[in-house]
C-alpha positions as CSV (number, residue, x, y, z in Angstrom):
1,M,4.3,8.9,-13.1
2,L,14.8,13.8,-7.6
3,K,24.3,15.8,-2.4
4,N,24.5,13.7,-0.5
5,V,25.1,11.0,-3.0
6,K,23.2,9.6,-6.0
7,K,19.4,9.8,-6.4
8,I,16.4,7.8,-6.9
9,V,13.7,10.3,-7.6
10,I,10.5,8.7,-8.4
11,F,7.9,9.5,-11.0
12,A,5.2,6.9,-11.3
13,I,4.0,5.3,-14.4
14,S,0.3,4.8,-15.0
15,I,-0.9,5.5,-11.5
16,F,-4.6,5.8,-10.8
17,I,-5.2,6.4,-7.1
18,F,-8.0,4.7,-5.3
19,S,-9.0,4.9,-1.6
20,S,-9.6,1.2,-0.9
21,P,-7.8,0.1,2.4
22,V,-7.8,-3.5,1.4
23,V,-4.4,-5.2,2.1
24,A,-3.3,-8.2,0.1
25,N,-1.5,-11.3,1.2
26,Q,2.2,-10.3,1.1
27,G,3.7,-13.8,1.3
28,D,3.9,-14.8,-2.4
29,K,6.9,-13.2,-4.1
30,T,6.5,-15.2,-7.4
31,P,4.7,-12.8,-9.8
32,K,2.0,-14.2,-12.1
33,T,2.0,-13.0,-15.7
34,K,-0.9,-12.3,-18.0
35,K,1.1,-10.8,-20.9
36,K,4.5,-11.8,-22.4
37,Y,6.9,-9.4,-24.0
38,P,10.3,-10.2,-25.5
39,E,12.7,-10.1,-22.6
40,H,16.4,-9.1,-22.7
41,T,19.2,-8.7,-20.2
42,L,21.5,-5.7,-20.5
43,T,24.6,-4.7,-18.6
44,L,24.1,-1.2,-17.4
45,I,26.9,1.2,-16.6
46,R,26.0,4.2,-14.5
47,K,28.4,7.1,-13.9
48,D,27.6,9.7,-11.2
49,K,28.6,13.3,-11.3
50,H,31.9,12.6,-9.7
51,G,32.8,10.1,-12.5
52,N,32.3,7.0,-10.3
53,E,31.0,4.0,-12.2
54,T,28.5,1.3,-11.1
55,V,27.9,-1.8,-13.2
56,S,24.7,-3.8,-12.9
57,T,22.6,-6.3,-14.8
58,K,19.0,-5.3,-15.7
59,K,16.1,-7.2,-17.1
60,V,14.4,-5.2,-19.9
61,F,11.4,-5.7,-22.1
62,E,10.6,-4.9,-25.7
63,Q,7.4,-3.1,-25.8
64,F,5.7,-0.6,-28.1
65,G,8.8,-0.4,-30.3
66,K,11.0,0.6,-27.3
67,I,13.3,-1.2,-24.9
68,I,11.7,-0.5,-21.4
69,R,13.1,-1.1,-17.9
70,D,11.5,-0.7,-14.5
71,G,8.0,-0.1,-15.7
72,D,8.1,3.3,-17.3
73,I,11.7,4.0,-18.2
74,I,12.8,4.1,-21.8
75,V,16.3,2.7,-22.6
76,G,16.1,3.1,-26.4
77,N,14.4,2.1,-29.6
78,A,13.9,-1.6,-30.2
79,H,15.1,-1.2,-33.8
80,D,18.3,0.3,-32.6
81,F,18.7,-2.6,-30.2
82,H,18.4,-5.2,-32.8
83,N,20.6,-3.4,-35.3
84,G,23.3,-2.2,-33.0
85,V,22.6,1.5,-33.6
86,G,23.4,4.4,-31.3
87,K,23.7,3.5,-27.6
88,F,23.3,-0.2,-28.5
89,K,26.4,-0.2,-30.7
90,D,28.4,-2.0,-28.1
91,G,26.0,-4.9,-27.9
92,A,24.5,-5.7,-24.5
93,T,26.3,-3.0,-22.6
94,V,24.4,0.3,-22.2
95,S,25.8,3.4,-20.4
96,L,23.2,5.1,-18.2
97,S,23.4,8.1,-15.9
98,G,20.4,7.8,-13.6
99,S,20.6,8.7,-10.0
100,S,18.5,8.0,-6.9
101,S,16.2,10.5,-5.3
102,S,18.8,11.0,-2.6
103,G,21.9,11.8,-4.5
104,G,23.3,13.8,-7.5
105,A,22.0,13.6,-11.0
106,G,24.6,12.1,-13.4
107,S,23.3,13.3,-16.7
108,A,22.0,16.7,-15.6
109,W,21.0,19.3,-18.2
110,P,23.7,22.0,-18.6
111,Q,23.0,25.4,-16.9
112,S,19.8,23.8,-15.5
113,I,18.1,24.7,-18.8
114,V,15.8,22.1,-20.3
115,P,14.4,22.8,-23.9
116,Y,11.2,21.1,-24.9
117,T,8.7,20.9,-27.7
118,F,5.4,19.2,-28.3
119,D,4.0,16.7,-30.8
120,S,2.0,18.6,-33.4
121,S,-1.1,16.6,-32.4
122,F,-1.1,18.0,-28.8
123,T,-4.2,20.2,-28.1
124,N,-3.8,23.6,-26.5
125,N,-5.3,22.2,-23.3
126,E,-2.7,19.4,-23.2
127,K,0.1,21.9,-23.8
128,N,-1.2,24.1,-21.0
129,T,-1.4,21.2,-18.6
130,V,2.2,20.2,-19.3
131,E,3.5,23.8,-19.0
132,S,1.5,24.5,-15.9
133,T,3.1,21.4,-14.3
134,L,6.6,22.4,-15.5
135,S,6.2,25.8,-14.0
136,Q,5.7,24.2,-10.6
137,L,9.1,22.5,-10.9
138,T,10.8,25.8,-11.4
139,S,9.1,27.5,-8.4
140,N,11.7,26.5,-5.8
141,T,14.6,25.3,-8.1
142,G,17.0,26.7,-10.6
143,I,15.5,24.6,-13.4
144,Q,14.3,26.5,-16.5
145,F,12.1,24.7,-18.9
146,V,12.2,26.7,-22.2
147,Q,10.4,26.2,-25.5
148,R,12.9,24.8,-28.0
149,T,14.2,27.0,-30.8
150,S,17.3,25.5,-32.3
151,Q,18.8,23.6,-29.3
152,S,20.1,20.1,-30.3
153,N,19.3,18.5,-26.9
154,Y,15.6,18.6,-25.9
155,I,12.6,16.8,-24.6
156,F,9.8,15.9,-27.1
157,F,6.4,15.5,-25.5
158,T,4.5,12.9,-27.3
159,Y,1.8,10.3,-26.8
160,T,2.2,6.7,-25.5
161,A,1.1,3.9,-27.8
162,S,-2.7,3.4,-27.9
163,D,-2.4,0.0,-26.3
164,D,0.2,1.0,-23.7
165,F,-0.9,0.6,-20.1
166,A,1.4,3.3,-18.7
167,A,0.3,6.8,-18.0
168,G,3.7,8.0,-19.0
169,R,7.3,7.0,-20.0
170,S,10.6,8.7,-20.1
171,Y,14.3,8.3,-20.5
172,V,16.5,9.0,-17.4
173,G,18.6,12.1,-17.6
174,M,19.7,14.1,-20.7
175,Q,20.4,11.7,-23.6
176,G,21.7,14.0,-26.2
177,G,19.5,15.0,-29.2
178,K,15.8,14.5,-29.2
179,Q,14.3,12.4,-26.4
180,D,10.7,11.3,-26.0
181,L,8.7,11.9,-22.9
182,S,5.4,10.1,-23.6
183,L,2.0,10.7,-22.0
184,S,-1.1,8.7,-22.3
185,K,-3.9,10.6,-24.0
186,T,-6.5,9.0,-21.6
187,N,-4.8,9.3,-18.2
188,G,-1.4,10.9,-18.6
189,F,-2.2,14.6,-18.5
190,N,-2.2,15.2,-14.8
191,T,0.3,16.8,-12.4
192,R,1.6,13.6,-10.9
193,T,2.3,11.8,-14.1
194,I,4.0,14.8,-15.8
195,T,6.0,15.6,-12.7
196,H,7.1,12.0,-12.3
197,E,8.2,11.6,-15.9
198,A,9.9,15.0,-15.9
199,G,11.8,13.8,-12.8
200,H,13.1,10.8,-14.8
201,A,14.1,13.2,-17.6
202,L,16.0,15.3,-15.1
203,G,18.0,12.3,-14.1
204,Y,16.1,10.6,-11.2
205,E,15.2,6.9,-10.7
206,H,12.5,5.3,-8.6
207,E,12.5,5.7,-4.9
208,H,10.9,2.3,-4.3
209,Q,13.8,0.5,-6.1
210,R,16.4,1.6,-3.6
211,S,18.4,-1.2,-1.9
212,D,16.8,-0.4,1.5
213,R,13.3,-0.5,0.1
214,D,12.2,-3.6,1.9
215,S,12.9,-1.9,5.3
216,H,10.1,0.6,4.5
217,I,7.5,-1.2,2.3
218,T,6.1,-4.7,1.8
219,V,5.7,-5.6,-1.9
220,N,2.6,-7.6,-2.9
221,W,4.3,-9.6,-5.6
222,S,1.3,-11.9,-6.2
223,N,-0.7,-8.9,-7.5
224,L,2.0,-7.5,-9.8
225,D,1.5,-8.1,-13.6
226,E,3.3,-5.7,-15.9
227,C,4.5,-3.7,-12.9
228,S,6.6,-6.5,-11.6
229,S,9.9,-5.2,-13.0
230,S,9.1,-1.8,-11.5
231,F,9.8,-3.2,-8.0
232,D,13.1,-5.0,-8.7
233,I,15.8,-3.7,-6.4
234,D,18.3,-1.7,-8.4
235,Y,21.7,-2.1,-6.8
236,G,23.2,0.3,-9.3
237,I,21.6,3.1,-7.4
238,S,22.9,4.3,-4.0
239,T,21.8,7.0,-1.6
240,T,22.4,8.3,1.9
241,K,19.2,10.4,2.1
242,S,16.2,9.1,4.1
243,Y,13.7,6.9,2.4
244,D,10.9,9.1,1.1
245,I,7.7,7.0,0.7
246,S,5.8,10.2,-0.4
247,S,8.4,11.2,-3.0
248,V,6.9,12.0,-6.4
249,M,9.4,9.4,-7.7
250,H,7.7,6.7,-5.5
251,Y,4.7,4.7,-6.7
252,S,1.4,4.8,-4.8
253,S,0.0,1.5,-3.4
254,L,-3.0,1.4,-5.7
255,T,-3.0,1.5,-9.5
256,A,-5.2,0.2,-12.4
257,G,-4.9,-1.4,-15.8
258,S,-2.6,-4.3,-16.7
259,C,-0.1,-3.1,-14.2
260,V,-1.8,-5.3,-11.6
261,F,-4.1,-8.3,-11.6
262,D,-6.6,-6.8,-9.2
263,S,-6.8,-3.0,-8.9
264,S,-8.7,-3.3,-5.6
265,L,-5.6,-4.7,-4.0
266,P,-2.3,-2.8,-3.4
267,M,1.0,-3.2,-5.2
268,F,2.6,-2.7,-1.8
269,T,1.9,-1.4,1.7
270,D,3.9,0.4,4.3
271,K,5.2,-1.6,7.2
272,S,2.1,-1.1,9.2
273,G,0.1,-2.7,6.4
274,A,-1.5,0.5,5.3
275,N,-1.8,1.8,1.7
276,S,0.6,4.7,0.8
277,Y,0.0,7.5,-1.6
278,A,2.9,9.3,-3.2
279,S,2.9,13.1,-3.7
280,S,1.7,14.7,-7.0
281,T,4.4,17.4,-6.7
282,L,7.9,17.6,-5.3
283,T,8.1,16.7,-1.6
284,V,10.4,18.7,0.7
285,Q,13.1,16.1,0.2
286,D,12.5,16.0,-3.6
287,R,13.1,19.8,-3.6
288,V,16.3,19.5,-1.6
289,I,17.6,16.9,-4.0
290,V,16.8,18.8,-7.1
291,T,18.2,22.1,-5.8
292,E,21.4,20.3,-4.9
293,D,21.8,19.4,-8.6
294,Y,20.1,22.2,-10.4
295,G,20.2,25.2,-8.0
296,H,17.6,27.2,-6.0
297,F,17.2,29.9,-8.6
298,P,18.1,30.5,-12.2
299,S,21.6,31.4,-13.4
300,V,22.9,32.9,-16.6
301,S,24.7,31.3,-19.6
302,N,27.1,34.0,-20.6
303,F,30.0,33.3,-18.4
304,N,33.4,34.0,-20.1
305,W,37.1,33.7,-19.2
306,R,40.0,35.4,-21.0
307,T,43.5,34.1,-20.1
308,D,46.5,36.4,-19.9
309,A,49.6,35.6,-22.0
310,C,51.6,34.8,-18.9
311,Y,51.4,32.8,-15.7
312,G,47.8,31.6,-15.8
313,F,46.0,34.7,-14.7
314,G,42.9,35.9,-16.4
315,D,39.6,37.8,-16.4
316,A,36.3,36.1,-15.6
317,S,33.1,38.0,-16.3
318,W,29.4,37.3,-16.4
319,S,26.1,39.2,-16.4
320,P,24.6,39.9,-12.9
321,I,22.4,37.0,-11.8
322,V,19.0,38.1,-10.6
323,G,18.6,37.3,-6.9
324,A,22.4,36.9,-6.2
325,T,24.2,39.0,-3.6
326,S,27.6,37.3,-4.2
327,Y,29.2,34.8,-6.5
328,V,31.5,31.8,-6.3
329,L,34.0,31.1,-9.1
330,E,34.7,27.4,-9.4
331,Y,37.1,25.1,-11.3
332,K,36.9,21.5,-12.2
333,S,39.4,18.8,-11.1
334,G,38.9,15.1,-11.5
335,G,35.2,15.5,-12.4
336,S,34.4,17.5,-9.2
337,W,34.1,21.3,-8.7
338,Y,36.1,23.4,-6.2
339,V,35.9,27.0,-5.1
340,L,38.5,29.3,-6.7
341,E,37.3,32.6,-5.5
342,T,34.2,34.2,-3.9
343,T,33.3,37.8,-4.8
344,S,30.4,40.3,-4.7
345,S,31.4,41.6,-8.2
346,N,30.4,40.1,-11.5
347,T,34.0,40.3,-12.7
348,V,37.3,39.0,-11.3
349,Y,41.0,38.9,-12.1
350,T,42.6,35.8,-10.7
351,S,45.0,33.0,-11.3
352,I,43.9,29.4,-12.1
353,P,45.6,26.3,-10.6
354,F,45.9,24.5,-13.9
355,T,44.3,24.3,-17.3
356,T,40.7,23.5,-16.5
357,S,37.0,24.5,-16.9
358,L,35.6,27.3,-14.9
359,R,32.0,28.2,-14.0
360,V,30.2,30.6,-11.6
361,R,27.2,30.3,-9.3
362,G,25.3,33.0,-7.6
363,I,24.5,33.0,-3.9
364,N,21.4,34.8,-2.5
365,S,20.9,36.5,0.9
366,S,19.7,33.2,2.3
367,G,22.9,31.4,1.3
368,Q,21.3,29.4,-1.4
369,Y,23.1,28.7,-4.7
370,S,21.8,29.4,-8.1
371,A,22.0,27.0,-11.0
372,N,25.4,26.7,-12.7
373,T,26.5,28.9,-15.5
374,N,27.9,27.5,-18.7
375,E,31.6,26.3,-18.4
376,S,34.4,28.3,-19.9
377,W,37.7,26.8,-20.8
378,A,40.7,28.4,-19.0
379,R,44.2,27.6,-20.2
380,K,47.1,28.0,-17.7
381,F,50.4,29.3,-19.0
382,T,53.5,28.8,-17.0
383,Q,55.7,31.1,-19.0
384,C,55.4,34.0,-21.4
385,Y,55.6,33.6,-25.2
């Protein structure tokens, strides 16, 4: 247009919603094609938040100066692809960090803080529309979208190409450095498109590309033009959450433009043969997924640890977190986080199990967790010097 495991959150590309109940013949799974774009095959390596890797092969297209997969997801710049620059430096193997709407974000934004800035051509109305939508994402989560000052990693809101059919396009997860989130000037400035593409940027994939998709919807392959690759099953994504046909990361049945051959016919129907319309905002399950990754309310970024000279004890301190009634100090081991100590104070003197990273999360009166603080390196000494 978001633990149990990994996620597939879905934000639709160029989605215009119509009310036509017409159902197409679902038998033909051989897509017709009006337009041809250079096609490539990449080996994609996904790593989840526990460090587990999944390798899959993906068909990608060269469009509008970008390498695009799954309809609206940017993999990188075509120039970089052809010249072996950046993430393409290893040839046809690209490391990704996307997750399904039902799991844990791989390339999450640290401290749940997402800096952003706008293309200088954006109007005030366009900026206000984007910021109003982003504020809805923060309502029940720990995500903080902040205007970029000097942060090196940030989202750059810009326009799609003038001849691009998609309402929006985005990378999946934090890439490192400046990353585009593109919106169509004609049909991209709406709550659904912005929320969907922001979902990609937060680390979520398409719900309708889950491996169990065909148990829940019937794809009308014969009507798919440029949206054909958007419905390829992605076996690199796994999940244990229920299929959410209303997720903001799911497409709606009806769309327009070169995405389909006939906009009066659906791209898919539910198993009863009816058209389905995805949510414009986070569904209940979307919110659960995002808060599992980014917290229920904001945290702070000034967590610090000072190690004693002997035996691995030290002092942890942080500023009080608004809304927190208690705190949990955690340490990292093997890519996962474990509880070290729970306290009602914002300081603690304790030992650490080994040299590791530490962080703290707040817990409110309802037992919900805040976003994570920054990590602080804690060195364990086993003798005095």
